[in-house]
Chimera marker file (.cmm) of the C-alpha trace (Angstrom):
<marker_set name="trace">
<marker id="1" x="-10.579" y="39.113" z="4.003" r="1" g="1" b="0" radius="0.5"/>
<marker id="2" x="-9.269" y="35.336" z="3.084" r="1" g="1" b="0" radius="0.5"/>
<marker id="3" x="-6.732" y="33.693" z="5.520" r="1" g="1" b="0" radius="0.5"/>
<marker id="4" x="-6.397" y="30.492" z="3.149" r="1" g="1" b="0" radius="0.5"/>
<marker id="5" x="-3.141" y="28.966" z="3.863" r="1" g="1" b="0" radius="0.5"/>
<marker id="6" x="-1.813" y="29.363" z="0.303" r="1" g="1" b="0" radius="0.5"/>
<marker id="7" x="-0.141" y="32.185" z="-0.646" r="1" g="1" b="0" radius="0.5"/>
<marker id="8" x="2.422" y="34.034" z="-2.928" r="1" g="1" b="0" radius="0.5"/>
<marker id="9" x="0.403" y="34.312" z="-5.989" r="1" g="1" b="0" radius="0.5"/>
<marker id="10" x="0.558" y="37.185" z="-8.508" r="1" g="1" b="0" radius="0.5"/>
<marker id="11" x="-1.894" y="39.867" z="-7.278" r="1" g="1" b="0" radius="0.5"/>
<marker id="12" x="-4.603" y="39.655" z="-10.178" r="1" g="1" b="0" radius="0.5"/>
<marker id="13" x="-4.746" y="35.827" z="-9.347" r="1" g="1" b="0" radius="0.5"/>
<marker id="14" x="-5.882" y="36.363" z="-5.905" r="1" g="1" b="0" radius="0.5"/>
<marker id="15" x="-8.763" y="33.927" z="-5.232" r="1" g="1" b="0" radius="0.5"/>
<marker id="16" x="-10.538" y="32.435" z="-1.916" r="1" g="1" b="0" radius="0.5"/>
<marker id="17" x="-7.762" y="30.890" z="0.124" r="1" g="1" b="0" radius="0.5"/>
<marker id="18" x="-4.867" y="31.893" z="-2.372" r="1" g="1" b="0" radius="0.5"/>
<marker id="19" x="-3.441" y="34.980" z="-1.297" r="1" g="1" b="0" radius="0.5"/>
<marker id="20" x="-0.889" y="37.140" z="-2.725" r="1" g="1" b="0" radius="0.5"/>
<marker id="21" x="0.974" y="38.110" z="0.207" r="1" g="1" b="0" radius="0.5"/>
<marker id="22" x="1.326" y="36.031" z="3.927" r="1" g="1" b="0" radius="0.5"/>
<marker id="23" x="-1.944" y="36.017" z="5.536" r="1" g="1" b="0" radius="0.5"/>
<marker id="24" x="-2.793" y="36.599" z="9.114" r="1" g="1" b="0" radius="0.5"/>
<marker id="25" x="-1.552" y="33.778" z="11.249" r="1" g="1" b="0" radius="0.5"/>
<marker id="26" x="-3.428" y="34.714" z="14.056" r="1" g="1" b="0" radius="0.5"/>
<marker id="27" x="-6.653" y="34.008" z="11.959" r="1" g="1" b="0" radius="0.5"/>
<marker id="28" x="-5.751" y="30.569" z="10.719" r="1" g="1" b="0" radius="0.5"/>
<marker id="29" x="-6.205" y="27.149" z="12.840" r="1" g="1" b="0" radius="0.5"/>
<marker id="30" x="-3.075" y="26.491" z="11.570" r="1" g="1" b="0" radius="0.5"/>
<marker id="31" x="0.611" y="27.357" z="12.756" r="1" g="1" b="0" radius="0.5"/>
<marker id="32" x="2.991" y="29.132" z="10.428" r="1" g="1" b="0" radius="0.5"/>
<marker id="33" x="5.676" y="26.287" z="10.686" r="1" g="1" b="0" radius="0.5"/>
<marker id="34" x="5.702" y="22.976" z="11.565" r="1" g="1" b="0" radius="0.5"/>
<marker id="35" x="7.856" y="21.331" z="14.433" r="1" g="1" b="0" radius="0.5"/>
<marker id="36" x="10.401" y="20.732" z="12.353" r="1" g="1" b="0" radius="0.5"/>
<marker id="37" x="10.375" y="23.825" z="10.571" r="1" g="1" b="0" radius="0.5"/>
<marker id="38" x="10.738" y="25.624" z="13.678" r="1" g="1" b="0" radius="0.5"/>
<marker id="39" x="13.698" y="23.351" z="14.906" r="1" g="1" b="0" radius="0.5"/>
<marker id="40" x="15.740" y="23.649" z="11.980" r="1" g="1" b="0" radius="0.5"/>
<marker id="41" x="14.433" y="27.820" z="12.585" r="1" g="1" b="0" radius="0.5"/>
<marker id="42" x="16.102" y="27.766" z="16.258" r="1" g="1" b="0" radius="0.5"/>
<marker id="43" x="19.157" y="26.377" z="14.407" r="1" g="1" b="0" radius="0.5"/>
<marker id="44" x="19.509" y="29.430" z="12.117" r="1" g="1" b="0" radius="0.5"/>
<marker id="45" x="18.386" y="27.515" z="8.877" r="1" g="1" b="0" radius="0.5"/>
<marker id="46" x="15.564" y="29.680" z="7.549" r="1" g="1" b="0" radius="0.5"/>
<marker id="47" x="13.551" y="27.200" z="6.014" r="1" g="1" b="0" radius="0.5"/>
<marker id="48" x="10.694" y="28.303" z="4.218" r="1" g="1" b="0" radius="0.5"/>
<marker id="49" x="6.681" y="27.753" z="5.833" r="1" g="1" b="0" radius="0.5"/>
<marker id="50" x="5.018" y="25.415" z="3.403" r="1" g="1" b="0" radius="0.5"/>
<marker id="51" x="2.261" y="27.651" z="2.726" r="1" g="1" b="0" radius="0.5"/>
<marker id="52" x="4.571" y="29.887" z="0.428" r="1" g="1" b="0" radius="0.5"/>
<marker id="53" x="4.115" y="29.046" z="-2.995" r="1" g="1" b="0" radius="0.5"/>
<marker id="54" x="6.311" y="31.753" z="-4.774" r="1" g="1" b="0" radius="0.5"/>
<marker id="55" x="9.702" y="33.696" z="-4.084" r="1" g="1" b="0" radius="0.5"/>
<marker id="56" x="13.075" y="32.780" z="-3.148" r="1" g="1" b="0" radius="0.5"/>
<marker id="57" x="13.047" y="29.959" z="-0.965" r="1" g="1" b="0" radius="0.5"/>
<marker id="58" x="9.503" y="28.983" z="-1.507" r="1" g="1" b="0" radius="0.5"/>
<marker id="59" x="8.862" y="25.355" z="-1.260" r="1" g="1" b="0" radius="0.5"/>
<marker id="60" x="4.597" y="25.551" z="-1.294" r="1" g="1" b="0" radius="0.5"/>
<marker id="61" x="4.507" y="24.350" z="-4.666" r="1" g="1" b="0" radius="0.5"/>
<marker id="62" x="7.383" y="21.731" z="-4.331" r="1" g="1" b="0" radius="0.5"/>
<marker id="63" x="4.989" y="20.086" z="-1.573" r="1" g="1" b="0" radius="0.5"/>
<marker id="64" x="1.929" y="20.407" z="-3.788" r="1" g="1" b="0" radius="0.5"/>
<marker id="65" x="3.510" y="18.768" z="-6.944" r="1" g="1" b="0" radius="0.5"/>
<marker id="66" x="5.988" y="16.063" z="-4.884" r="1" g="1" b="0" radius="0.5"/>
<marker id="67" x="3.328" y="14.832" z="-2.007" r="1" g="1" b="0" radius="0.5"/>
<marker id="68" x="1.356" y="13.465" z="-4.784" r="1" g="1" b="0" radius="0.5"/>
<marker id="69" x="3.980" y="12.373" z="-6.693" r="1" g="1" b="0" radius="0.5"/>
<marker id="70" x="5.675" y="10.189" z="-3.676" r="1" g="1" b="0" radius="0.5"/>
<marker id="71" x="1.848" y="8.926" z="-3.038" r="1" g="1" b="0" radius="0.5"/>
<marker id="72" x="2.232" y="7.460" z="-6.651" r="1" g="1" b="0" radius="0.5"/>
<marker id="73" x="5.386" y="5.878" z="-6.347" r="1" g="1" b="0" radius="0.5"/>
<marker id="74" x="4.690" y="4.656" z="-2.794" r="1" g="1" b="0" radius="0.5"/>
<marker id="75" x="1.704" y="2.825" z="-4.204" r="1" g="1" b="0" radius="0.5"/>
<marker id="76" x="3.292" y="1.717" z="-7.698" r="1" g="1" b="0" radius="0.5"/>
<marker id="77" x="2.526" y="-2.004" z="-8.069" r="1" g="1" b="0" radius="0.5"/>
<marker id="78" x="6.280" y="-2.621" z="-7.962" r="1" g="1" b="0" radius="0.5"/>
<marker id="79" x="7.156" y="-0.786" z="-5.127" r="1" g="1" b="0" radius="0.5"/>
<marker id="80" x="4.064" y="-1.513" z="-2.859" r="1" g="1" b="0" radius="0.5"/>
<marker id="81" x="4.909" y="-3.846" z="-0.771" r="1" g="1" b="0" radius="0.5"/>
<marker id="82" x="8.698" y="-2.908" z="-0.670" r="1" g="1" b="0" radius="0.5"/>
<marker id="83" x="8.545" y="0.980" z="0.403" r="1" g="1" b="0" radius="0.5"/>
<marker id="84" x="7.177" y="3.030" z="3.425" r="1" g="1" b="0" radius="0.5"/>
<marker id="85" x="6.904" y="6.916" z="3.706" r="1" g="1" b="0" radius="0.5"/>
<marker id="86" x="9.141" y="7.652" z="6.675" r="1" g="1" b="0" radius="0.5"/>
<marker id="87" x="7.438" y="9.058" z="9.576" r="1" g="1" b="0" radius="0.5"/>
<marker id="88" x="3.975" y="8.419" z="8.518" r="1" g="1" b="0" radius="0.5"/>
<marker id="89" x="4.330" y="4.775" z="7.991" r="1" g="1" b="0" radius="0.5"/>
<marker id="90" x="7.294" y="4.245" z="10.699" r="1" g="1" b="0" radius="0.5"/>
<marker id="91" x="7.024" y="6.613" z="13.505" r="1" g="1" b="0" radius="0.5"/>
<marker id="92" x="10.287" y="7.938" z="14.677" r="1" g="1" b="0" radius="0.5"/>
<marker id="93" x="12.051" y="4.652" z="14.985" r="1" g="1" b="0" radius="0.5"/>
<marker id="94" x="15.874" y="3.822" z="13.387" r="1" g="1" b="0" radius="0.5"/>
<marker id="95" x="14.818" y="0.385" z="14.174" r="1" g="1" b="0" radius="0.5"/>
<marker id="96" x="12.506" y="-0.358" z="10.629" r="1" g="1" b="0" radius="0.5"/>
<marker id="97" x="12.738" y="-4.170" z="10.963" r="1" g="1" b="0" radius="0.5"/>
<marker id="98" x="9.942" y="-4.426" z="13.765" r="1" g="1" b="0" radius="0.5"/>
<marker id="99" x="7.510" y="-2.064" z="11.319" r="1" g="1" b="0" radius="0.5"/>
<marker id="100" x="8.319" y="-3.663" z="7.975" r="1" g="1" b="0" radius="0.5"/>
<marker id="101" x="11.929" y="-3.792" z="6.240" r="1" g="1" b="0" radius="0.5"/>
<marker id="102" x="11.456" y="-1.189" z="3.237" r="1" g="1" b="0" radius="0.5"/>
<marker id="103" x="13.686" y="-1.636" z="0.433" r="1" g="1" b="0" radius="0.5"/>
<marker id="104" x="12.316" y="2.050" z="-0.504" r="1" g="1" b="0" radius="0.5"/>
<marker id="105" x="12.095" y="4.742" z="2.324" r="1" g="1" b="0" radius="0.5"/>
<marker id="106" x="10.539" y="7.856" z="1.342" r="1" g="1" b="0" radius="0.5"/>
<marker id="107" x="12.073" y="10.575" z="3.561" r="1" g="1" b="0" radius="0.5"/>
<marker id="108" x="11.501" y="14.617" z="3.322" r="1" g="1" b="0" radius="0.5"/>
<marker id="109" x="14.686" y="16.368" z="2.903" r="1" g="1" b="0" radius="0.5"/>
<marker id="110" x="15.872" y="20.147" z="2.772" r="1" g="1" b="0" radius="0.5"/>
<marker id="111" x="19.344" y="20.312" z="0.915" r="1" g="1" b="0" radius="0.5"/>
<marker id="112" x="20.027" y="23.403" z="3.167" r="1" g="1" b="0" radius="0.5"/>
<marker id="113" x="20.680" y="21.291" z="5.861" r="1" g="1" b="0" radius="0.5"/>
<marker id="114" x="24.229" y="20.510" z="4.630" r="1" g="1" b="0" radius="0.5"/>
<marker id="115" x="26.409" y="23.407" z="3.715" r="1" g="1" b="0" radius="0.5"/>
<marker id="116" x="26.163" y="23.728" z="-0.427" r="1" g="1" b="0" radius="0.5"/>
<marker id="117" x="29.572" y="23.816" z="-2.093" r="1" g="1" b="0" radius="0.5"/>
<marker id="118" x="29.440" y="26.352" z="-5.421" r="1" g="1" b="0" radius="0.5"/>
<marker id="119" x="29.740" y="24.454" z="-8.232" r="1" g="1" b="0" radius="0.5"/>
<marker id="120" x="30.667" y="26.769" z="-11.066" r="1" g="1" b="0" radius="0.5"/>
<marker id="121" x="28.475" y="26.126" z="-14.548" r="1" g="1" b="0" radius="0.5"/>
<marker id="122" x="26.370" y="23.729" z="-12.293" r="1" g="1" b="0" radius="0.5"/>
<marker id="123" x="22.268" y="23.511" z="-11.661" r="1" g="1" b="0" radius="0.5"/>
<marker id="124" x="22.115" y="24.606" z="-8.075" r="1" g="1" b="0" radius="0.5"/>
<marker id="125" x="19.461" y="21.982" z="-7.545" r="1" g="1" b="0" radius="0.5"/>
<marker id="126" x="21.667" y="19.564" z="-8.859" r="1" g="1" b="0" radius="0.5"/>
<marker id="127" x="24.392" y="20.534" z="-6.642" r="1" g="1" b="0" radius="0.5"/>
<marker id="128" x="22.157" y="20.193" z="-3.877" r="1" g="1" b="0" radius="0.5"/>
<marker id="129" x="20.800" y="16.996" z="-4.414" r="1" g="1" b="0" radius="0.5"/>
<marker id="130" x="23.807" y="15.552" z="-4.917" r="1" g="1" b="0" radius="0.5"/>
<marker id="131" x="25.668" y="17.102" z="-1.919" r="1" g="1" b="0" radius="0.5"/>
<marker id="132" x="23.037" y="15.922" z="0.362" r="1" g="1" b="0" radius="0.5"/>
<marker id="133" x="23.110" y="12.439" z="-1.021" r="1" g="1" b="0" radius="0.5"/>
<marker id="134" x="26.721" y="12.241" z="-0.320" r="1" g="1" b="0" radius="0.5"/>
<marker id="135" x="26.073" y="13.676" z="2.925" r="1" g="1" b="0" radius="0.5"/>
<marker id="136" x="23.618" y="10.878" z="4.174" r="1" g="1" b="0" radius="0.5"/>
<marker id="137" x="25.897" y="8.097" z="2.347" r="1" g="1" b="0" radius="0.5"/>
<marker id="138" x="28.922" y="9.354" z="4.580" r="1" g="1" b="0" radius="0.5"/>
<marker id="139" x="26.404" y="9.144" z="7.902" r="1" g="1" b="0" radius="0.5"/>
<marker id="140" x="25.539" y="5.431" z="6.881" r="1" g="1" b="0" radius="0.5"/>
<marker id="141" x="29.092" y="4.295" z="6.442" r="1" g="1" b="0" radius="0.5"/>
<marker id="142" x="29.559" y="5.828" z="9.993" r="1" g="1" b="0" radius="0.5"/>
<marker id="143" x="26.586" y="3.861" z="11.378" r="1" g="1" b="0" radius="0.5"/>
<marker id="144" x="25.013" y="7.530" z="12.073" r="1" g="1" b="0" radius="0.5"/>
<marker id="145" x="22.616" y="7.474" z="9.712" r="1" g="1" b="0" radius="0.5"/>
<marker id="146" x="19.753" y="5.530" z="11.473" r="1" g="1" b="0" radius="0.5"/>
<marker id="147" x="19.583" y="8.049" z="14.700" r="1" g="1" b="0" radius="0.5"/>
<marker id="148" x="18.388" y="10.548" z="12.158" r="1" g="1" b="0" radius="0.5"/>
<marker id="149" x="15.198" y="8.374" z="12.121" r="1" g="1" b="0" radius="0.5"/>
<marker id="150" x="14.685" y="8.338" z="16.213" r="1" g="1" b="0" radius="0.5"/>
<marker id="151" x="12.625" y="10.661" z="17.710" r="1" g="1" b="0" radius="0.5"/>
<marker id="152" x="14.117" y="14.117" z="18.136" r="1" g="1" b="0" radius="0.5"/>
<marker id="153" x="15.462" y="15.110" z="21.857" r="1" g="1" b="0" radius="0.5"/>
<marker id="154" x="13.042" y="17.071" z="23.695" r="1" g="1" b="0" radius="0.5"/>
<marker id="155" x="10.141" y="17.196" z="21.426" r="1" g="1" b="0" radius="0.5"/>
<marker id="156" x="6.804" y="16.465" z="23.426" r="1" g="1" b="0" radius="0.5"/>
<marker id="157" x="4.618" y="13.517" z="23.443" r="1" g="1" b="0" radius="0.5"/>
<marker id="158" x="1.939" y="16.090" z="21.684" r="1" g="1" b="0" radius="0.5"/>
<marker id="159" x="4.642" y="17.105" z="18.971" r="1" g="1" b="0" radius="0.5"/>
<marker id="160" x="5.229" y="13.468" z="18.000" r="1" g="1" b="0" radius="0.5"/>
<marker id="161" x="1.409" y="12.801" z="17.454" r="1" g="1" b="0" radius="0.5"/>
<marker id="162" x="1.242" y="16.104" z="15.286" r="1" g="1" b="0" radius="0.5"/>
<marker id="163" x="4.195" y="14.842" z="13.373" r="1" g="1" b="0" radius="0.5"/>
<marker id="164" x="3.283" y="11.538" z="12.702" r="1" g="1" b="0" radius="0.5"/>
<marker id="165" x="-0.290" y="11.983" z="12.078" r="1" g="1" b="0" radius="0.5"/>
<marker id="166" x="-0.267" y="15.599" z="10.435" r="1" g="1" b="0" radius="0.5"/>
<marker id="167" x="3.129" y="17.297" z="9.830" r="1" g="1" b="0" radius="0.5"/>
<marker id="168" x="6.078" y="15.221" z="8.598" r="1" g="1" b="0" radius="0.5"/>
<marker id="169" x="9.396" y="15.481" z="9.563" r="1" g="1" b="0" radius="0.5"/>
<marker id="170" x="12.658" y="16.981" z="7.869" r="1" g="1" b="0" radius="0.5"/>
<marker id="171" x="15.222" y="13.985" z="7.949" r="1" g="1" b="0" radius="0.5"/>
<marker id="172" x="18.247" y="15.353" z="10.075" r="1" g="1" b="0" radius="0.5"/>
<marker id="173" x="16.187" y="18.128" z="11.380" r="1" g="1" b="0" radius="0.5"/>
<link id1="1" id2="2" r="1" g="1" b="0" radius="0.2"/>
<link id1="2" id2="3" r="1" g="1" b="0" radius="0.2"/>
<link id1="3" id2="4" r="1" g="1" b="0" radius="0.2"/>
<link id1="4" id2="5" r="1" g="1" b="0" radius="0.2"/>
<link id1="5" id2="6" r="1" g="1" b="0" radius="0.2"/>
<link id1="6" id2="7" r="1" g="1" b="0" radius="0.2"/>
<link id1="7" id2="8" r="1" g="1" b="0" radius="0.2"/>
<link id1="8" id2="9" r="1" g="1" b="0" radius="0.2"/>
<link id1="9" id2="10" r="1" g="1" b="0" radius="0.2"/>
<link id1="10" id2="11" r="1" g="1" b="0" radius="0.2"/>
<link id1="11" id2="12" r="1" g="1" b="0" radius="0.2"/>
<link id1="12" id2="13" r="1" g="1" b="0" radius="0.2"/>
<link id1="13" id2="14" r="1" g="1" b="0" radius="0.2"/>
<link id1="14" id2="15" r="1" g="1" b="0" radius="0.2"/>
<link id1="15" id2="16" r="1" g="1" b="0" radius="0.2"/>
<link id1="16" id2="17" r="1" g="1" b="0" radius="0.2"/>
<link id1="17" id2="18" r="1" g="1" b="0" radius="0.2"/>
<link id1="18" id2="19" r="1" g="1" b="0" radius="0.2"/>
<link id1="19" id2="20" r="1" g="1" b="0" radius="0.2"/>
<link id1="20" id2="21" r="1" g="1" b="0" radius="0.2"/>
<link id1="21" id2="22" r="1" g="1" b="0" radius="0.2"/>
<link id1="22" id2="23" r="1" g="1" b="0" radius="0.2"/>
<link id1="23" id2="24" r="1" g="1" b="0" radius="0.2"/>
<link id1="24" id2="25" r="1" g="1" b="0" radius="0.2"/>
<link id1="25" id2="26" r="1" g="1" b="0" radius="0.2"/>
<link id1="26" id2="27" r="1" g="1" b="0" radius="0.2"/>
<link id1="27" id2="28" r="1" g="1" b="0" radius="0.2"/>
<link id1="28" id2="29" r="1" g="1" b="0" radius="0.2"/>
<link id1="29" id2="30" r="1" g="1" b="0" radius="0.2"/>
<link id1="30" id2="31" r="1" g="1" b="0" radius="0.2"/>
<link id1="31" id2="32" r="1" g="1" b="0" radius="0.2"/>
<link id1="32" id2="33" r="1" g="1" b="0" radius="0.2"/>
<link id1="33" id2="34" r="1" g="1" b="0" radius="0.2"/>
<link id1="34" id2="35" r="1" g="1" b="0" radius="0.2"/>
<link id1="35" id2="36" r="1" g="1" b="0" radius="0.2"/>
<link id1="36" id2="37" r="1" g="1" b="0" radius="0.2"/>
<link id1="37" id2="38" r="1" g="1" b="0" radius="0.2"/>
<link id1="38" id2="39" r="1" g="1" b="0" radius="0.2"/>
<link id1="39" id2="40" r="1" g="1" b="0" radius="0.2"/>
<link id1="40" id2="41" r="1" g="1" b="0" radius="0.2"/>
<link id1="41" id2="42" r="1" g="1" b="0" radius="0.2"/>
<link id1="42" id2="43" r="1" g="1" b="0" radius="0.2"/>
<link id1="43" id2="44" r="1" g="1" b="0" radius="0.2"/>
<link id1="44" id2="45" r="1" g="1" b="0" radius="0.2"/>
<link id1="45" id2="46" r="1" g="1" b="0" radius="0.2"/>
<link id1="46" id2="47" r="1" g="1" b="0" radius="0.2"/>
<link id1="47" id2="48" r="1" g="1" b="0" radius="0.2"/>
<link id1="48" id2="49" r="1" g="1" b="0" radius="0.2"/>
<link id1="49" id2="50" r="1" g="1" b="0" radius="0.2"/>
<link id1="50" id2="51" r="1" g="1" b="0" radius="0.2"/>
<link id1="51" id2="52" r="1" g="1" b="0" radius="0.2"/>
<link id1="52" id2="53" r="1" g="1" b="0" radius="0.2"/>
<link id1="53" id2="54" r="1" g="1" b="0" radius="0.2"/>
<link id1="54" id2="55" r="1" g="1" b="0" radius="0.2"/>
<link id1="55" id2="56" r="1" g="1" b="0" radius="0.2"/>
<link id1="56" id2="57" r="1" g="1" b="0" radius="0.2"/>
<link id1="57" id2="58" r="1" g="1" b="0" radius="0.2"/>
<link id1="58" id2="59" r="1" g="1" b="0" radius="0.2"/>
<link id1="59" id2="60" r="1" g="1" b="0" radius="0.2"/>
<link id1="60" id2="61" r="1" g="1" b="0" radius="0.2"/>
<link id1="61" id2="62" r="1" g="1" b="0" radius="0.2"/>
<link id1="62" id2="63" r="1" g="1" b="0" radius="0.2"/>
<link id1="63" id2="64" r="1" g="1" b="0" radius="0.2"/>
<link id1="64" id2="65" r="1" g="1" b="0" radius="0.2"/>
<link id1="65" id2="66" r="1" g="1" b="0" radius="0.2"/>
<link id1="66" id2="67" r="1" g="1" b="0" radius="0.2"/>
<link id1="67" id2="68" r="1" g="1" b="0" radius="0.2"/>
<link id1="68" id2="69" r="1" g="1" b="0" radius="0.2"/>
<link id1="69" id2="70" r="1" g="1" b="0" radius="0.2"/>
<link id1="70" id2="71" r="1" g="1" b="0" radius="0.2"/>
<link id1="71" id2="72" r="1" g="1" b="0" radius="0.2"/>
<link id1="72" id2="73" r="1" g="1" b="0" radius="0.2"/>
<link id1="73" id2="74" r="1" g="1" b="0" radius="0.2"/>
<link id1="74" id2="75" r="1" g="1" b="0" radius="0.2"/>
<link id1="75" id2="76" r="1" g="1" b="0" radius="0.2"/>
<link id1="76" id2="77" r="1" g="1" b="0" radius="0.2"/>
<link id1="77" id2="78" r="1" g="1" b="0" radius="0.2"/>
<link id1="78" id2="79" r="1" g="1" b="0" radius="0.2"/>
<link id1="79" id2="80" r="1" g="1" b="0" radius="0.2"/>
<link id1="80" id2="81" r="1" g="1" b="0" radius="0.2"/>
<link id1="81" id2="82" r="1" g="1" b="0" radius="0.2"/>
<link id1="82" id2="83" r="1" g="1" b="0" radius="0.2"/>
<link id1="83" id2="84" r="1" g="1" b="0" radius="0.2"/>
<link id1="84" id2="85" r="1" g="1" b="0" radius="0.2"/>
<link id1="85" id2="86" r="1" g="1" b="0" radius="0.2"/>
<link id1="86" id2="87" r="1" g="1" b="0" radius="0.2"/>
<link id1="87" id2="88" r="1" g="1" b="0" radius="0.2"/>
<link id1="88" id2="89" r="1" g="1" b="0" radius="0.2"/>
<link id1="89" id2="90" r="1" g="1" b="0" radius="0.2"/>
<link id1="90" id2="91" r="1" g="1" b="0" radius="0.2"/>
<link id1="91" id2="92" r="1" g="1" b="0" radius="0.2"/>
<link id1="92" id2="93" r="1" g="1" b="0" radius="0.2"/>
<link id1="93" id2="94" r="1" g="1" b="0" radius="0.2"/>
<link id1="94" id2="95" r="1" g="1" b="0" radius="0.2"/>
<link id1="95" id2="96" r="1" g="1" b="0" radius="0.2"/>
<link id1="96" id2="97" r="1" g="1" b="0" radius="0.2"/>
<link id1="97" id2="98" r="1" g="1" b="0" radius="0.2"/>
<link id1="98" id2="99" r="1" g="1" b="0" radius="0.2"/>
<link id1="99" id2="100" r="1" g="1" b="0" radius="0.2"/>
<link id1="100" id2="101" r="1" g="1" b="0" radius="0.2"/>
<link id1="101" id2="102" r="1" g="1" b="0" radius="0.2"/>
<link id1="102" id2="103" r="1" g="1" b="0" radius="0.2"/>
<link id1="103" id2="104" r="1" g="1" b="0" radius="0.2"/>
<link id1="104" id2="105" r="1" g="1" b="0" radius="0.2"/>
<link id1="105" id2="106" r="1" g="1" b="0" radius="0.2"/>
<link id1="106" id2="107" r="1" g="1" b="0" radius="0.2"/>
<link id1="107" id2="108" r="1" g="1" b="0" radius="0.2"/>
<link id1="108" id2="109" r="1" g="1" b="0" radius="0.2"/>
<link id1="109" id2="110" r="1" g="1" b="0" radius="0.2"/>
<link id1="110" id2="111" r="1" g="1" b="0" radius="0.2"/>
<link id1="111" id2="112" r="1" g="1" b="0" radius="0.2"/>
<link id1="112" id2="113" r="1" g="1" b="0" radius="0.2"/>
<link id1="113" id2="114" r="1" g="1" b="0" radius="0.2"/>
<link id1="114" id2="115" r="1" g="1" b="0" radius="0.2"/>
<link id1="115" id2="116" r="1" g="1" b="0" radius="0.2"/>
<link id1="116" id2="117" r="1" g="1" b="0" radius="0.2"/>
<link id1="117" id2="118" r="1" g="1" b="0" radius="0.2"/>
<link id1="118" id2="119" r="1" g="1" b="0" radius="0.2"/>
<link id1="119" id2="120" r="1" g="1" b="0" radius="0.2"/>
<link id1="120" id2="121" r="1" g="1" b="0" radius="0.2"/>
<link id1="121" id2="122" r="1" g="1" b="0" radius="0.2"/>
<link id1="122" id2="123" r="1" g="1" b="0" radius="0.2"/>
<link id1="123" id2="124" r="1" g="1" b="0" radius="0.2"/>
<link id1="124" id2="125" r="1" g="1" b="0" radius="0.2"/>
<link id1="125" id2="126" r="1" g="1" b="0" radius="0.2"/>
<link id1="126" id2="127" r="1" g="1" b="0" radius="0.2"/>
<link id1="127" id2="128" r="1" g="1" b="0" radius="0.2"/>
<link id1="128" id2="129" r="1" g="1" b="0" radius="0.2"/>
<link id1="129" id2="130" r="1" g="1" b="0" radius="0.2"/>
<link id1="130" id2="131" r="1" g="1" b="0" radius="0.2"/>
<link id1="131" id2="132" r="1" g="1" b="0" radius="0.2"/>
<link id1="132" id2="133" r="1" g="1" b="0" radius="0.2"/>
<link id1="133" id2="134" r="1" g="1" b="0" radius="0.2"/>
<link id1="134" id2="135" r="1" g="1" b="0" radius="0.2"/>
<link id1="135" id2="136" r="1" g="1" b="0" radius="0.2"/>
<link id1="136" id2="137" r="1" g="1" b="0" radius="0.2"/>
<link id1="137" id2="138" r="1" g="1" b="0" radius="0.2"/>
<link id1="138" id2="139" r="1" g="1" b="0" radius="0.2"/>
<link id1="139" id2="140" r="1" g="1" b="0" radius="0.2"/>
<link id1="140" id2="141" r="1" g="1" b="0" radius="0.2"/>
<link id1="141" id2="142" r="1" g="1" b="0" radius="0.2"/>
<link id1="142" id2="143" r="1" g="1" b="0" radius="0.2"/>
<link id1="143" id2="144" r="1" g="1" b="0" radius="0.2"/>
<link id1="144" id2="145" r="1" g="1" b="0" radius="0.2"/>
<link id1="145" id2="146" r="1" g="1" b="0" radius="0.2"/>
<link id1="146" id2="147" r="1" g="1" b="0" radius="0.2"/>
<link id1="147" id2="148" r="1" g="1" b="0" radius="0.2"/>
<link id1="148" id2="149" r="1" g="1" b="0" radius="0.2"/>
<link id1="149" id2="150" r="1" g="1" b="0" radius="0.2"/>
<link id1="150" id2="151" r="1" g="1" b="0" radius="0.2"/>
<link id1="151" id2="152" r="1" g="1" b="0" radius="0.2"/>
<link id1="152" id2="153" r="1" g="1" b="0" radius="0.2"/>
<link id1="153" id2="154" r="1" g="1" b="0" radius="0.2"/>
<link id1="154" id2="155" r="1" g="1" b="0" radius="0.2"/>
<link id1="155" id2="156" r="1" g="1" b="0" radius="0.2"/>
<link id1="156" id2="157" r="1" g="1" b="0" radius="0.2"/>
<link id1="157" id2="158" r="1" g="1" b="0" radius="0.2"/>
<link id1="158" id2="159" r="1" g="1" b="0" radius="0.2"/>
<link id1="159" id2="160" r="1" g="1" b="0" radius="0.2"/>
<link id1="160" id2="161" r="1" g="1" b="0" radius="0.2"/>
<link id1="161" id2="162" r="1" g="1" b="0" radius="0.2"/>
<link id1="162" id2="163" r="1" g="1" b="0" radius="0.2"/>
<link id1="163" id2="164" r="1" g="1" b="0" radius="0.2"/>
<link id1="164" id2="165" r="1" g="1" b="0" radius="0.2"/>
<link id1="165" id2="166" r="1" g="1" b="0" radius="0.2"/>
<link id1="166" id2="167" r="1" g="1" b="0" radius="0.2"/>
<link id1="167" id2="168" r="1" g="1" b="0" radius="0.2"/>
<link id1="168" id2="169" r="1" g="1" b="0" radius="0.2"/>
<link id1="169" id2="170" r="1" g="1" b="0" radius="0.2"/>
<link id1="170" id2="171" r="1" g="1" b="0" radius="0.2"/>
<link id1="171" id2="172" r="1" g="1" b="0" radius="0.2"/>
<link id1="172" id2="173" r="1" g="1" b="0" radius="0.2"/>
</marker_set>
């Protein structure tokens, strides 16, 4: 039986490392949920694991496409000297001046971190992005945005290392 990381493929597309249904996490060296995912789930916000490729709420395919896209933007000639990827290049810190003052800071987001208001006739993803952008803009105006970049309260030293070196963190989790 395969214990690959990714799951959510059609049954006839099963391959080594790609399963139709969630695999047995006890057989894996990886955890089902990252630290940031567990933090959100503790708040009753049911984020899916990043290995889920298909179905309602799945984010795996977005991660597989999004991470290379962010990398291409980060190292684009016009942006390379003025951008950073938060958490991996900055660590948990609201004071980014000491690291390098970016003009562009790439962050992982999850739109459901804020309440979504239904908008009749609009594409849900469009409304989610707009709502989240407004939320962060309001926090910035009120002087509260910077605190979201700091180390989350109660996060252990080992978890900080795992997050900054491998897992990442969802802004506002």
